[in-house]
VEXTORVEX-62328 format. One line per 5 residues: their letters; for each residue x, y, z of C-alpha. Coordinates in nm, 2 decimals, decimal comma, padded with zeros to 4 digits. Layout:
residues N
A> X Y Z ~ ... .
This chain:
residues 195
MAAES> 16,08 -16,32 -23,35 ~ 15,72 -16,36 -23,45 ~ 15,60 -16,45 -23,79 ~ 15,32 -16,61 -23,98 ~ 15,57 -16,83 -24,17 .
DPKAS> 15,73 -17,16 -24,08 ~ 16,07 -17,10 -23,91 ~ 16,20 -17,39 -24,13 ~ 16,22 -17,62 -23,84 ~ 16,20 -17,99 -23,80 .
SAGSS> 16,12 -18,17 -23,48 ~ 16,34 -18,48 -23,51 ~ 16,33 -18,60 -23,15 ~ 16,69 -18,73 -23,13 ~ 16,87 -18,49 -23,37 .
PAVNG> 17,23 -18,43 -23,26 ~ 17,33 -18,09 -23,13 ~ 17,49 -17,86 -23,38 ~ 17,73 -17,56 -23,33 ~ 17,74 -17,61 -22,95 .
GITVA> 17,36 -17,63 -22,93 ~ 17,16 -17,89 -22,74 ~ 16,95 -18,18 -22,86 ~ 16,58 -18,14 -22,92 ~ 16,51 -18,38 -22,62 .
ECQDM> 16,74 -18,17 -22,39 ~ 16,57 -17,85 -22,50 ~ 16,22 -18,00 -22,45 ~ 16,32 -18,09 -22,10 ~ 16,44 -17,73 -22,04 .
IRRSL> 16,11 -17,60 -22,18 ~ 15,92 -17,82 -21,92 ~ 16,13 -17,66 -21,65 ~ 16,07 -17,31 -21,79 ~ 15,69 -17,37 -21,76 .
RTPMV> 15,74 -17,37 -21,38 ~ 15,92 -17,03 -21,35 ~ 15,72 -16,74 -21,21 ~ 15,74 -16,52 -21,52 ~ 15,62 -16,80 -21,75 .
KFLRE> 15,34 -16,90 -21,51 ~ 15,24 -16,53 -21,50 ~ 15,23 -16,50 -21,88 ~ 15,04 -16,83 -21,92 ~ 14,78 -16,72 -21,66 .
HLEKA> 14,73 -16,39 -21,84 ~ 14,70 -16,56 -22,18 ~ 14,43 -16,77 -22,03 ~ 14,25 -16,46 -21,88 ~ 14,27 -16,31 -22,23 .
GCSFG> 14,09 -16,61 -22,37 ~ 14,38 -16,81 -22,51 ~ 14,49 -17,13 -22,35 ~ 14,75 -17,37 -22,47 ~ 14,82 -17,73 -22,44 .
DSFIR> 15,13 -17,94 -22,39 ~ 15,25 -17,91 -22,75 ~ 15,21 -17,53 -22,77 ~ 15,58 -17,48 -22,69 ~ 15,81 -17,73 -22,85 .
AVHCD> 16,18 -17,78 -22,92 ~ 16,29 -17,81 -23,28 ~ 16,60 -17,81 -23,49 ~ 16,60 -17,49 -23,69 ~ 16,76 -17,43 -24,03 .
KEISG> 16,75 -17,05 -23,99 ~ 16,98 -16,85 -23,75 ~ 16,70 -16,78 -23,50 ~ 16,65 -16,87 -23,14 ~ 16,28 -16,94 -23,17 .
GYVRG> 15,95 -16,80 -23,30 ~ 15,58 -16,78 -23,25 ~ 15,34 -16,88 -23,53 ~ 14,97 -16,80 -23,50 ~ 14,77 -17,12 -23,48 .
EGIVV> 15,07 -17,34 -23,43 ~ 15,25 -17,21 -23,11 ~ 15,60 -17,14 -23,01 ~ 15,92 -17,32 -23,12 ~ 16,25 -17,30 -22,94 .
CSNHM> 16,55 -17,38 -23,17 ~ 16,75 -17,64 -22,97 ~ 17,05 -17,61 -23,20 ~ 17,09 -17,24 -23,10 ~ 17,04 -17,30 -22,72 .
NIPDE> 17,31 -17,40 -22,47 ~ 17,17 -17,34 -22,12 ~ 16,83 -17,32 -21,95 ~ 16,84 -16,94 -21,91 ~ 16,85 -16,91 -22,29 .
VNQVV> 16,55 -17,14 -22,33 ~ 16,36 -16,95 -22,07 ~ 16,43 -16,61 -22,24 ~ 16,30 -16,74 -22,57 ~ 15,99 -16,89 -22,41 .
IHELI> 15,92 -16,55 -22,23 ~ 15,98 -16,34 -22,54 ~ 15,76 -16,56 -22,76 ~ 15,48 -16,58 -22,49 ~ 15,46 -16,20 -22,51 .
HAYDD> 15,40 -16,23 -22,88 ~ 15,14 -16,50 -22,82 ~ 14,97 -16,26 -22,56 ~ 14,97 -15,97 -22,81 ~ 14,83 -16,20 -23,08 .
CRAAN> 14,55 -16,31 -22,83 ~ 14,45 -15,97 -22,70 ~ 14,45 -15,79 -23,04 ~ 14,19 -15,95 -23,26 ~ 14,32 -15,76 -23,56 .
LDWAN> 14,70 -15,81 -23,52 ~ 14,85 -15,86 -23,87 ~ 15,20 -16,00 -23,86 ~ 15,24 -15,88 -24,23 ~ 15,19 -15,52 -24,11 .
CAHHA> 15,53 -15,38 -24,03 ~ 15,39 -15,15 -23,75 ~ 15,20 -15,44 -23,58 ~ 15,51 -15,66 -23,60 ~ 15,74 -15,38 -23,47 .
CSEIR> 15,50 -15,31 -23,18 ~ 15,50 -15,67 -23,06 ~ 15,88 -15,69 -23,10 ~ 15,92 -15,36 -22,90 ~ 15,70 -15,50 -22,62 .
AGHLS> 15,87 -15,85 -22,62 ~ 16,22 -15,69 -22,62 ~ 16,13 -15,45 -22,34 ~ 15,92 -15,68 -22,12 ~ 16,11 -16,01 -22,15 .
GDCHY> 16,44 -15,91 -22,01 ~ 16,62 -15,97 -22,34 ~ 16,79 -15,64 -22,30 ~ 16,89 -15,66 -21,94 ~ 17,23 -15,49 -21,88 .
KRELL> 17,40 -15,82 -21,80 ~ 17,28 -15,98 -22,12 ~ 17,40 -15,69 -22,32 ~ 17,74 -15,70 -22,15 ~ 17,77 -16,07 -22,24 .
RGYMK> 17,69 -15,98 -22,60 ~ 17,97 -15,73 -22,60 ~ 17,76 -15,41 -22,57 ~ 17,91 -15,20 -22,29 ~ 17,71 -14,88 -22,30 .
IRGHE> 17,62 -14,75 -21,95 ~ 17,33 -14,52 -22,03 ~ 17,04 -14,59 -22,26 ~ 17,16 -14,95 -22,33 ~ 16,81 -15,10 -22,28 .
QDCVR> 16,63 -14,89 -22,55 ~ 16,93 -14,92 -22,79 ~ 16,91 -15,30 -22,74 ~ 16,54 -15,31 -22,80 ~ 16,57 -15,10 -23,11 .
RRVMK> 16,85 -15,32 -23,25 ~ 16,66 -15,64 -23,18 ~ 16,33 -15,50 -23,32 ~ 16,51 -15,40 -23,65 ~ 16,67 -15,75 -23,68 .
SVIAN> 16,34 -15,92 -23,64 ~ 16,12 -15,69 -23,85 ~ 16,37 -15,68 -24,14 ~ 16,34 -16,07 -24,14 ~ 15,97 -16,02 -24,21 .
PYCSE> 15,93 -16,07 -24,59 ~ 15,67 -15,79 -24,59 ~ 15,91 -15,53 -24,44 ~ 16,21 -15,36 -24,61 ~ 16,47 -15,21 -24,38 .
AAAKD> 16,33 -14,86 -24,44 ~ 15,97 -14,98 -24,37 ~ 16,09 -15,16 -24,06 ~ 16,27 -14,85 -23,93 ~ 15,97 -14,62 -24,01 .
AMEAV> 15,73 -14,86 -23,84 ~ 15,94 -14,89 -23,53 ~ 15,97 -14,52 -23,49 ~ 15,60 -14,46 -23,56 ~ 15,49 -14,70 -23,28 .
WDVCY> 15,78 -14,67 -23,04 ~ 15,63 -14,45 -22,76 ~ 15,29 -14,62 -22,75 ~ 15,43 -14,98 -22,76 ~ 15,73 -14,92 -22,54 .
NDTKP> 15,50 -14,78 -22,27 ~ 15,24 -15,06 -22,31 ~ 15,34 -15,30 -22,03 ~ 15,03 -15,52 -22,03 ~ 14,99 -15,78 -21,87 .
FDRAP> 15,25 -15,64 -21,63 ~ 15,17 -15,33 -21,41 ~ 15,51 -15,20 -21,51 ~ 15,81 -15,33 -21,70 ~ 15,97 -15,62 -21,50 .
């Protein structure tokens, strides 16, 4: 999820875990470990090559009031919602997904998160390139389609995110996603091909 608005998060350092989630401190530790993974290192390197670097507080764990796993906010960075995380793999997935949004925001000087097509394009790319829709992840979510699962998953997740954008109705989100699908799905930058 990427948005220009605050994900209604607070960063109370010792907040207790809720709904099976982890504490902010535990999540921050998982974020530190995530920064050492090859995919995160790769994305960070390409963000810097595109002219955008980030400091230690760019990715931070917070307790979120909304039912989201994390978000990217221009000028503020990435938040990972500790109360919706349970294991390091979930934290890593959020970090990768949101770093793709940060990369898109960095490389496109005119990206407007209030524009449904711009938002949909970055969500398509993040869903496709981050591994969010890997077959095993979909199976664990209860989706057992053999053929075409990845594109169906990306579409489903794009719609969920873009509909949450206050500037995009469900119809506008669907139209925007369809309009930009081919170009954005096939745009694999900074990767040579989809990982």
